C-alpha positions as semicolon CSV with decimal commas, in nm:
position;residue;x (nm);y (nm);z (nm)
1;X;-0,175;3,020;-0,688
2;X;0,129;3,139;-0,896
3;X;-0,090;3,189;-1,211
4;X;-0,328;3,441;-1,051
5;X;-0,084;3,624;-0,922
6;X;0,134;3,653;-1,234
7;X;0,463;3,501;-1,039
8;X;0,666;3,216;-1,088
9;X;0,587;2,879;-0,906
10;X;0,933;2,949;-0,684
11;X;0,735;3,262;-0,541
12;X;0,473;3,055;-0,415
13;X;0,583;2,928;-0,063
14;X;0,402;2,646;0,185
15;X;0,580;2,472;0,505
16;X;0,407;2,120;0,411
17;X;0,191;1,923;0,188
18;X;-0,152;1,814;0,295
19;X;-0,318;1,443;0,197
20;X;-0,480;1,484;-0,139
21;X;-0,802;1,339;-0,004
22;X;-0,906;1,533;0,241
23;X;-1,074;1,851;0,362
24;X;-0,772;2,053;0,491
25;X;-0,627;2,415;0,540
26;X;-0,347;2,543;0,411
27;X;-0,145;2,860;0,480
28;X;0,051;2,984;0,143
29;X;0,283;3,256;0,111
30;X;0,326;3,482;-0,235
31;X;0,606;3,704;-0,281
32;X;0,492;3,989;-0,454
33;X;0,700;4,270;-0,325
34;X;0,523;4,623;-0,304
35;X;0,210;4,482;-0,379
36;X;-0,085;4,436;-0,106
37;X;-0,359;4,164;-0,081
38;X;-0,612;4,451;-0,239
39;X;-0,393;4,473;-0,549
40;X;-0,543;4,154;-0,665
41;X;-0,904;3,992;-0,735
42;X;-1,033;3,763;-0,514
43;X;-0,879;3,409;-0,608
44;X;-1,197;3,166;-0,735
45;X;-1,151;2,825;-0,753
46;X;-1,475;2,599;-0,675
47;X;-1,226;2,337;-0,476
48;X;-1,100;2,611;-0,230
49;X;-1,202;2,889;-0,010
50;X;-0,999;3,195;0,088
51;X;-1,018;3,227;0,470
52;X;-0,832;3,508;0,522
53;X;-0,486;3,710;0,397
54;X;-0,253;3,913;0,542
55;X;0,118;4,053;0,485
56;X;0,430;3,898;0,601
57;X;0,797;3,968;0,585
58;X;0,894;3,594;0,544
59;X;0,847;3,311;0,271
60;X;0,691;3,008;0,429
61;X;0,952;2,733;0,364
62;X;0,926;2,321;0,434
63;X;1,007;2,287;0,786
64;X;0,856;2,602;0,907
65;X;0,546;2,361;1,016
66;X;0,501;2,277;1,383
67;X;0,233;2,030;1,338
68;X;-0,084;1,946;1,243
69;X;-0,422;1,865;1,419
70;X;-0,648;1,561;1,211
71;X;-1,021;1,486;1,264
72;X;-1,100;1,162;1,100
73;X;-1,431;0,992;1,112
74;X;-1,451;0,588;1,105
75;X;-1,749;0,464;0,926
76;X;-1,890;0,077;0,944
77;X;-1,845;0,042;1,280
78;X;-2,072;-0,049;1,603
79;X;-2,170;0,182;1,901
80;X;-1,940;-0,019;2,147
81;X;-1,637;0,011;1,904
82;X;-1,554;0,354;2,040
83;X;-1,469;0,177;2,383
84;X;-1,192;0,007;2,216
85;X;-1,072;0,286;2,029
86;X;-1,056;0,482;2,399
87;X;-0,818;0,220;2,508
88;X;-0,590;0,230;2,181
89;X;-0,573;0,619;2,180
90;X;-0,498;0,629;2,574
91;X;-0,227;0,392;2,491
92;X;-0,064;0,591;2,222
93;X;-0,098;0,880;2,423
94;X;0,080;0,757;2,701
95;X;0,366;0,582;2,503
96;X;0,377;0,743;2,189
97;X;0,325;0,681;1,817
98;X;0,569;0,431;1,609
99;X;0,681;0,707;1,375
100;X;0,654;0,500;1,064
101;X;0,630;0,692;0,708
102;X;0,280;0,611;0,595
103;X;0,206;0,373;0,306
104;X;0,122;0,758;0,078
105;X;0,452;0,817;0,107
106;X;0,553;0,520;-0,140
107;X;0,288;0,602;-0,374
108;X;-0,032;0,449;-0,508
109;X;0,185;0,183;-0,664
110;X;0,346;0,163;-0,331
111;X;0,760;0,161;-0,489
112;X;0,817;0,532;-0,507
113;X;1,103;0,333;-0,254
114;X;1,240;0,092;-0,562
115;X;1,196;0,383;-0,801
116;X;1,453;0,572;-0,537
117;X;1,679;0,265;-0,501
118;X;1,742;0,230;-0,876
119;X;1,792;0,576;-0,917
120;X;2,069;0,579;-0,642
121;X;2,219;0,261;-0,800
122;X;2,250;0,447;-1,115
123;X;2,003;0,113;-1,272
124;X;1,881;0,394;-1,532
125;X;1,740;0,123;-1,746
126;X;1,532;-0,096;-1,487
127;X;1,409;0,237;-1,314
128;X;1,261;0,331;-1,642
129;X;1,107;-0,001;-1,691
130;X;0,941;-0,025;-1,382
131;X;0,826;0,346;-1,405
132;X;0,642;0,310;-1,719
133;X;0,565;-0,115;-1,671
134;X;0,418;-0,336;-1,503
135;X;0,508;-0,374;-1,148
136;X;0,546;-0,789;-1,099
137;X;0,502;-0,749;-0,734
138;X;0,248;-0,531;-0,697
139;X;-0,096;-0,487;-0,892
140;X;-0,161;-0,233;-1,155
141;X;-0,383;0,046;-1,064
142;X;-0,677;-0,011;-1,281
143;X;-0,684;0,344;-1,420
144;X;-0,325;0,238;-1,544
145;X;-0,340;-0,057;-1,690
146;X;-0,426;0,031;-2,039
147;X;-0,128;0,238;-2,080
148;X;0,157;0,041;-1,897
149;X;0,011;-0,275;-2,181
150;X;0,081;-0,017;-2,442
151;X;0,439;0,058;-2,271
152;X;0,489;-0,346;-2,278
153;X;0,374;-0,380;-2,611
154;X;0,649;-0,123;-2,756
155;X;0,364;0,114;-2,865
156;X;0,529;0,442;-2,723
157;X;0,304;0,715;-2,842
158;X;0,022;0,530;-2,773
159;X;0,108;0,474;-2,419
160;X;0,171;0,824;-2,409
161;X;-0,147;0,948;-2,499
162;X;-0,292;0,690;-2,264
163;X;-0,155;0,818;-1,946
164;X;-0,349;1,154;-1,798
165;X;-0,197;1,442;-1,718
166;X;-0,178;1,354;-1,387
167;X;0,131;1,118;-1,469
168;X;0,324;1,366;-1,532
169;X;0,659;1,187;-1,474
170;X;0,541;0,893;-1,689
171;X;0,501;1,102;-1,994
172;X;0,812;1,272;-1,929
173;X;1,003;0,955;-1,947
174;X;0,822;0,848;-2,265
175;X;0,859;1,162;-2,464
176;X;1,255;1,150;-2,399
177;X;1,223;0,723;-2,488
178;X;1,038;0,806;-2,802
179;X;1,331;1,059;-2,904
180;X;1,587;0,763;-2,832
181;X;1,779;0,913;-2,588
182;X;2,000;0,720;-2,366
183;X;1,843;0,526;-2,015
184;X;2,059;0,797;-1,798
185;X;1,887;1,108;-2,007
186;X;1,511;0,924;-2,016
187;X;1,554;0,865;-1,626
188;X;1,609;1,234;-1,576
189;X;1,403;1,378;-1,809
190;X;1,123;1,333;-1,472
191;X;1,155;1,647;-1,295
192;X;1,365;1,682;-1,006
193;X;1,132;1,757;-0,768
194;X;0,982;1,411;-0,852
195;X;1,324;1,231;-0,864
196;X;1,408;1,364;-0,535
197;X;1,101;1,206;-0,376
198;X;1,124;0,891;-0,485
199;X;1,485;0,909;-0,308
200;X;1,320;1,046;-0,015
201;X;1,106;0,727;-0,042
202;X;1,417;0,518;-0,035
203;X;1,541;0,658;0,266
204;X;1,157;0,640;0,438
205;X;1,208;0,264;0,326
206;X;1,545;0,224;0,544
207;X;1,366;0,389;0,854
208;X;1,072;0,163;0,841
209;X;1,286;-0,124;0,857
210;X;1,512;0,007;1,134
211;X;1,187;0,086;1,315
212;X;1,025;-0,229;1,255
213;X;1,362;-0,412;1,424
214;X;1,360;-0,218;1,716
215;X;0,959;-0,284;1,733
216;X;1,057;-0,635;1,726
217;X;1,333;-0,659;2,018
218;X;1,112;-0,348;2,232
219;X;1,373;-0,090;2,207
220;X;1,178;0,148;1,998
221;X;1,076;0,385;2,289
222;X;1,404;0,305;2,509
223;X;1,750;0,416;2,515
224;X;2,046;0,240;2,441
225;X;2,406;0,329;2,466
226;X;2,532;0,440;2,097
227;X;2,166;0,613;2,065
228;X;2,132;0,930;1,875
229;X;1,821;1,050;2,096
230;X;1,611;1,341;2,002
231;X;1,453;1,571;2,266
232;X;1,127;1,676;2,197
233;X;0,970;1,932;2,090
234;X;1,304;2,140;1,985
235;X;1,449;1,836;1,761
236;X;1,800;1,873;1,928
237;X;1,939;1,585;1,927
238;X;2,237;1,442;2,148
239;X;2,479;1,135;2,170
240;X;2,369;0,852;2,433
241;X;2,628;0,750;2,667
242;X;2,649;0,542;3,012
243;X;2,683;0,844;3,155
244;X;2,406;0,959;3,054
245;X;2,154;0,664;3,119
246;X;2,278;0,693;3,453
247;X;2,129;1,026;3,522
248;X;1,827;1,073;3,762
249;X;1,617;1,250;3,512
250;X;1,692;1,044;3,174
251;X;1,425;0,758;3,293
252;X;1,172;1,043;3,365
253;X;1,250;1,216;3,081
254;X;1,185;0,901;2,858
255;X;0,913;0,769;3,009
256;X;0,725;1,125;2,964
257;X;0,818;1,095;2,588
258;X;1,046;1,393;2,625
259;X;1,327;1,192;2,508
260;X;1,300;0,924;2,212
261;X;1,568;0,699;1,992
262;X;1,602;0,804;1,641
263;X;1,638;0,625;1,330
264;X;1,836;0,699;1,018
265;X;1,728;0,896;0,687
266;X;2,074;0,804;0,527
267;X;2,271;1,051;0,361
268;X;2,624;1,205;0,341
269;X;2,546;1,410;0,640
270;X;2,372;1,170;0,866
271;X;2,542;1,146;1,174
272;X;2,597;0,782;1,287
273;X;2,492;0,582;1,619
274;X;2,752;0,399;1,785
275;X;2,785;0,010;1,810
276;X;2,580;-0,185;1,853
277;X;2,321;0,031;1,710
278;X;2,506;0,126;1,407
279;X;2,551;-0,270;1,302
280;X;2,178;-0,270;1,304
281;X;2,122;0,029;1,102
282;X;2,385;-0,083;0,805
283;X;2,213;-0,449;0,841
284;X;1,909;-0,307;0,724
285;X;2,016;-0,097;0,458
286;X;2,233;-0,336;0,351
287;X;1,918;-0,540;0,327
288;X;1,788;-0,304;0,000
289;X;2,090;-0,385;-0,199
290;X;2,254;-0,054;-0,169
291;X;2,612;-0,019;0,010
292;X;2,633;0,298;0,252
293;X;2,915;0,395;0,048
294;X;2,694;0,486;-0,236
295;X;2,483;0,724;0,031
296;X;2,790;0,904;0,104
297;X;2,739;1,128;-0,257
298;X;2,355;1,083;-0,210
299;X;2,187;1,369;-0,483
300;X;2,532;1,428;-0,641
301;X;2,476;1,429;-0,998
302;X;2,112;1,406;-0,993
303;X;2,020;1,717;-0,986
304;X;1,927;1,735;-0,598
305;X;2,044;1,717;-0,264
306;X;2,001;1,448;0,013
307;X;2,193;1,545;0,301
308;X;2,047;1,311;0,565
309;X;1,931;1,334;0,936
310;X;1,749;1,163;1,237
311;X;1,399;1,082;1,287
312;X;1,269;1,009;1,601
313;X;1,136;0,680;1,613
314;X;0,832;0,760;1,814
315;X;0,624;1,076;1,822
316;X;0,380;1,212;2,060
317;X;0,008;1,189;2,026
318;X;-0,128;1,547;2,148
319;X;-0,464;1,639;2,312
320;X;-0,635;1,341;2,190
321;X;-1,029;1,296;2,146
322;X;-1,260;1,020;2,094
323;X;-1,597;1,028;2,039
324;X;-1,907;0,823;1,920
325;X;-2,215;0,951;1,732
326;X;-2,420;0,914;1,429
327;X;-2,520;1,170;1,121
328;X;-2,683;1,144;0,821
329;X;-2,432;0,871;0,680
330;X;-2,485;0,675;0,986
331;X;-2,286;0,559;1,298
332;X;-1,908;0,671;1,359
333;X;-1,636;0,701;1,570
334;X;-1,453;1,028;1,530
335;X;-1,086;1,048;1,634
336;X;-0,915;1,410;1,651
337;X;-0,529;1,475;1,796
338;X;-0,263;1,632;1,660
339;X;0,072;1,540;1,571
340;X;0,432;1,687;1,501
341;X;0,513;1,773;1,149
342;X;0,639;1,502;0,955
343;X;0,424;1,221;1,136
344;X;0,119;1,053;0,992
345;X;-0,214;1,045;1,089
346;X;-0,268;0,717;0,862
347;X;-0,030;0,552;1,112
348;X;-0,231;0,685;1,394
349;X;-0,532;0,522;1,253
350;X;-0,386;0,222;1,157
351;X;-0,322;0,143;1,498
352;X;-0,717;0,218;1,597
353;X;-0,879;0,019;1,314
354;X;-0,623;-0,246;1,268
355;X;-0,648;-0,184;0,901
356;X;-0,518;-0,432;0,684
357;X;-0,299;-0,495;0,357
358;X;-0,347;-0,197;0,113
359;X;-0,283;0,047;0,403
360;X;0,077;-0,070;0,575
361;X;0,366;0,129;0,494
362;X;0,659;-0,106;0,343
363;X;0,824;-0,274;0,653
364;X;0,603;-0,214;0,894
365;X;0,526;-0,550;1,065
366;X;0,230;-0,712;1,209
367;X;0,129;-0,634;1,582
368;X;-0,072;-0,673;1,858
369;X;-0,303;-0,430;2,019
370;X;-0,103;-0,107;2,177
371;X;-0,360;-0,112;2,447
372;X;-0,309;-0,477;2,555
373;X;0,063;-0,411;2,587
374;X;0,281;-0,320;2,903
375;X;0,221;0,040;3,001
376;X;0,566;0,099;3,071
377;X;0,841;0,245;2,827
378;X;1,072;-0,016;2,716
379;X;0,857;-0,316;2,802
380;X;0,863;-0,657;2,601
381;X;0,544;-0,589;2,417
382;X;0,520;-0,230;2,270
383;X;0,236;-0,109;2,065
384;X;0,337;-0,155;1,683
385;X;0,115;-0,039;1,435
386;X;-0,076;-0,400;1,296
387;X;-0,162;-0,532;0,983
């Protein structure tokens, strides 16, 4: 887009990123003051079609997105599977969806959060070695094995040639390593946007841990004294006191999905919960090996800011549809639904499909079928994502 309109990349705005492997619709803004769409030739690219253009006064920015609607066809199914899918989707519609960060947050190697953790703790050498080498805890994607083997053998220039242009971070780090820079400079040779995403993935992994713990004890859709509650859809957050819990409308608002407890997106400006919730959140952070004092200055000296926030532990599943059918590729079940911004369709489909292993985000526990759990919020068997 920037090349077509002859502007710097920062002049192109978007409210959120779409899935890499999907048919998607994306609204973009281009800051070209004094110019009109007809002043430019049509943007032509075999991968995209331009559906409409218009003039606007504002740039699209991250956070301007209200939500997304998804339509997903599941293959390899029997005709009767649509009944089970209906049952699960009805349960999720009634109680909400556990608001896990999906596996794509953690990258194809599923270790973005580890790269973020090493960056936050300043373990630069370990961070570079994890970025460029093999991960002892996770399989290497087949297309990367040769390049990572070359790095392990100390053949840096050959490794640089073996990594594809899509491996921008690896190539940036290798160039700095070849120039014999310090480990910190090598790590920070990676573009700040990439490193910020890794730090964000670390924050996401801690949130997933807290959500997993609250799913396990049945409080993921229940308000406890000390909680910070989110109001859907405004996103406003308020502290839960005994007086708030005693209000006549609190229970109905919770049951309807208007209110939800929140989990931590750790950072220097994140609001802390009260006891005992704060103890749980601190304990899950401590399990990662990062002391919370380190997060008081998260982003400082790294080239980006990570202020922190609160994230609802559940989100509503809006206007769901489930249908079965047959097309030229065979039988399918189509699930369509809307989710608020920041929620992952993969987590909804993980519930419906009960997909295993590779689709689980870090720290997401094995769980029962949500349609087989109790129907009332706060019951002992909440609907959790299943491995």
